[in-house]
C-alpha positions in Angstrom: 0.0 0.0 0.0 1.4 3.3 -1.0 0.1 5.0 2.1 2.3 2.8 4.3 5.4 4.3 2.6 4.1 7.8 2.9 3.5 7.5 6.7 7.2 7.0 7.3 7.2 10.8 6.9 5.4 11.0 10.2 7.1 14.2 11.1 9.3 15.5 13.8 11.7 18.3 13.6 14.6 16.4 15.0 14.4 18.5 18.2 11.8 16.3 19.8 8.9 18.7 18.9 6.3 17.6 16.5 6.1 19.6 13.3 2.5 20.6 12.6 1.1 20.5 9.1 4.3 19.5 7.4 3.6 20.1 3.7 5.8 17.3 2.4 4.2 14.8 4.8 0.7 15.9 3.9 1.4 15.9 0.1 2.9 12.4 0.3 -0.1 11.1 2.2 -2.5 12.7 -0.3 -0.6 11.2 -3.3 -0.5 7.8 -1.7 -4.1 7.9 -0.7 -5.2 8.8 -4.3 -2.9 6.1 -5.8 -4.4 3.5 -3.5 -8.0 4.7 -4.2 -7.5 4.6 -8.0 -6.3 1.0 -7.8 -9.3 -0.1 -5.7 -12.6 -1.3 -6.9 -14.1 0.7 -3.9 -12.1 4.0 -4.0 -14.0 5.8 -1.2 -13.6 2.9 1.1 -9.9 2.9 0.4 -9.7 6.6 1.2 -11.6 6.0 4.5 -9.2 3.1 5.3 -6.2 5.3 4.6 -7.5 8.1 6.8 -8.1 5.6 9.6 -4.5 4.4 9.2 -3.3 7.9 9.6 -5.3 8.2 12.8 -3.8 5.0 14.2 -0.3 6.4 13.4 -1.0 9.4 15.5 -1.6 12.1 12.9 -3.6 15.0 14.3 -7.2 15.7 13.4 -6.0 18.8 11.6 -3.5 16.8 9.5 -6.1 14.1 8.7 -8.7 16.7 7.7 -6.2 18.4 5.4 -5.4 15.1 3.7 -9.1 14.2 3.4 -9.9 17.6 1.9 -7.2 17.5 -0.7 -7.9 13.9 -1.6 -11.7 14.5 -2.1 -10.9 17.6 -4.1 -8.6 15.7 -6.4 -11.1 12.8 -6.8 -13.8 15.3 -7.7 -11.5 17.0 -10.2 -10.8 13.6 -11.8 -14.5 12.7 -11.9 -15.3 16.1 -13.6 -12.6 15.7 -16.2 -13.3 12.0 -16.8 -9.9 10.8 -15.6 -9.5 7.6 -13.7 
């Protein structure tokens, strides 16, 4: 699963303090989530499973909502343009 690779970017600054809303981490999770969803016969279930995995890995609600928002926006764009 692509998301498993992306979650290795879990995010800390190296100083012991958690980095909030790390753009690279968010972007990697979004791309991985979309990739997994497009490979699935149930893409929205796949998205839900990916978001649940992020929760289990300790991502904040803010981070998960950002991933969810971007993923759903991208899926909507793909649907509207006929991409798969």
